[in-house]
Structure formats: structure tokens, C-alpha cells
Residue, then its C-alpha position, 0 to 999 in steps of 0.5 A: x500500500x503506497x499511502x494516504x493523505x488528508x486535506x481540509x476544504x479551507x485550503x481548496x481554491x474557491x470555485x472561480x477563475x482559479x479552478x480552471x487552472x488545476x482541474x483537467x478538462x474532463x473535471x471542469x466539464x463534470x463540475x459544470x454539471x453539478x448544480x448544488x453547492x454542497x456537491x460542488x464543494x465535495x467534488x473539489x475537495x476530493x479532487x484537490x486531495x487526490x491530486x496532492x496524494x498522487x503527486x506525493x506518491x510520484x515524488x512531485x509533492x509540494x505545498x498548497x502553493x503547487x503550480x496549477x499545471x502540476x495538479x492539472x496533469x492528474x485527472x480524477x475521473x469516475x467509472x460507471x460504478x462511481x469508483x474513482x480512477x486516475x489518469x496522469x497526462x491522459x494515461x492510466x496511472x496503473x494504481x488504484x485510489x479510493x476517496x472519502x470526505x466527511x465534515x470538511x475533510x477528505x482522505x485519499x488512499x493510493x494503492x501500489x498496484x491494480x487491486x481495488x482499495x477502499x478508504x472511508x472517513x467518519x466522524x466519531x458521533x453517537x449512533x442510535x439503537x435503530x441505526x445499529x440494528x438496521x446496518x450492523x450485524x447481530x454480532x457487531x451490534x452486541x459488541x457495540x452495546x457491550x461498550x460504555x457510552x461515549x465518544x472517547x477511545x474505547x467507547x460505544x460511538x467509536x466502535x459503532x462508527x469504526x465498524x460502519x466505516x470499515x463496511x464502507x471501505x469493504x464495499x468500495x473494494x467490492x465495487x458496490x458501495x452502499x447499494x449493497x446491504x451493509x450487513x452483508x459484510x461483517x467487521x472484526x476490529x483488533x483493538x490492541x494498544x495502538x502505536x504512535x502515528x506519524x504525527x503523534x496520533x494513534x496508529x493503525x490497527x488491523x481489521x477484517x471484513x468478511x463478505x457473507x454471500x461469497x466468504x471473501x475476506x477483505x483485510x484492512x486497517x483502522x485508526x482514530x485521529x481526533x474527532x475522526x476514524x479512518x478505515x481501509x480495506x483491500x483484496x489482499x493483506x497489506x502493510x499499514x498505509x504510510x502518511x504521504x508528504x503534504x498531508x494535513x494533520x487529521x488528529x488536530x482537524x476541526x470538523x466543519x458543520x456536518x452535512x445536512x441529514x439525508x434519507x439513507x436511500x439517497x446515500x445508497x444511490x450516491x455510490x462509492x465515488 
């Protein structure tokens, strides 16, 4: 696994004249078809984050003031399923990427080959009993309810959100996203003492997702960074992702106002993008 990178939306150039400089032609066309401000902001944040991650992997990393031409060389497009893929100077990059955003921050995971990878970012926040019953398996729900209430390390909210996040990462690897019943994947988190992360925050800990209908095992990693949890998944075992140069410090990130509530049916239709 090559690495991961986080960026916040406060650094993304406003959707004005500057946007034309760092987006590819195809990305500008896609942006022009997005009508709602929230969707445009998410689109720009994800592209900004992915482009910096790819450039960091290629050894072309710089600060937020990177020349627009370098960013424009990287095009982040979407397959019919919604999953992202990357072109460099119009040609396939040869590695898989996965994108996620939440509360004004985005994360890009860059793989080291053609196998699918998945990443998901979630706020650690309370989940209702109805949510746990509807979207977690019976075994997962029992583990959540056995935890003490609260959003701190080891608390009920952290476990519920980490399990939910790991399901999203696994479903991205499977190529279905939330169009599939989340209970089709059962997640087991390993919760031994975390190592210190690259910026002093908690390090990665292993997780396993098992797809019930096929028996496929999807190994991955999870971590707690401040108010967020991040999870990854892949087709085969891999080392914990390395933090890429120019990443923001997610452990110290301040979440922005959470996005407005939306019916779960709408979330399912959004796909794994």
C-alpha cells in the first residue's frame, strides 16, 4: 500500500477563475454539471486531495502553493460504478485510489498496484439503537452495546462508527458501495494498544471484513485521529498505509458543520465515488 493523505476544504481554491487552472478538462466539464453547492464543494475537495496524494506518491509533492499545471496533469475521473480512477497526462496511472470526505475533510488512499482499495472517513458521533440494528450485524451490534457510552477511545460511538466505516471501505473494494446491504459484510476490529502515528496520533490497527454471500475476506486497517476514524480495506493483506508528504494533520482537524441529514436511500444511490 503506497499511502494516504488528508486535506481540509479551507485550503481548496474557491470555485472561480482559479479552478480552471488545476482541474483537467474532463473535471471542469463534470463540475459544470453539478448544480448544488454542497456537491460542488465535495467534488473539489476530493479532487484537490487526490491530486496532492498522487503527486506525493510520484515524488512531485509540494505545498498548497503547487503550480496549477502540476495538479492539472492528474485527472480524477469516475467509472460507471462511481469508483474513482486516475489518469496522469491522459494515461492510466496503473494504481488504484479510493476517496472519502466527511465534515470538511477528505482522505485519499493510493494503492501500489491494480487491486481495488477502499478508504472511508467518519466522524466519531453517537449512533442510535435503530441505526445499529438496521446496518450492523447481530454480532457487531452486541459488541457495540457491550461498550460504555461515549465518544472517547474505547467507547460505544467509536466502535459503532469504526465498524460502519470499515463496511464502507469493504464495499468500495467490492465495487458496490452502499447499494449493497451493509450487513452483508461483517467487521472484526483488533483493538490492541495502538502505536504512535506519524504525527503523534494513534496508529493503525488491523481489521477484517468478511463478505457473507461469497466468504471473501477483505483485510484492512483502522485508526482514530481526533474527532475522526479512518478505515481501509483491500483484496489482499497489506502493510499499514504510510502518511504521504503534504498531508494535513487529521488528529488536530476541526470538523466543519456536518452535512445536512439525508434519507439513507439517497446515500445508497450516491455510490462509492
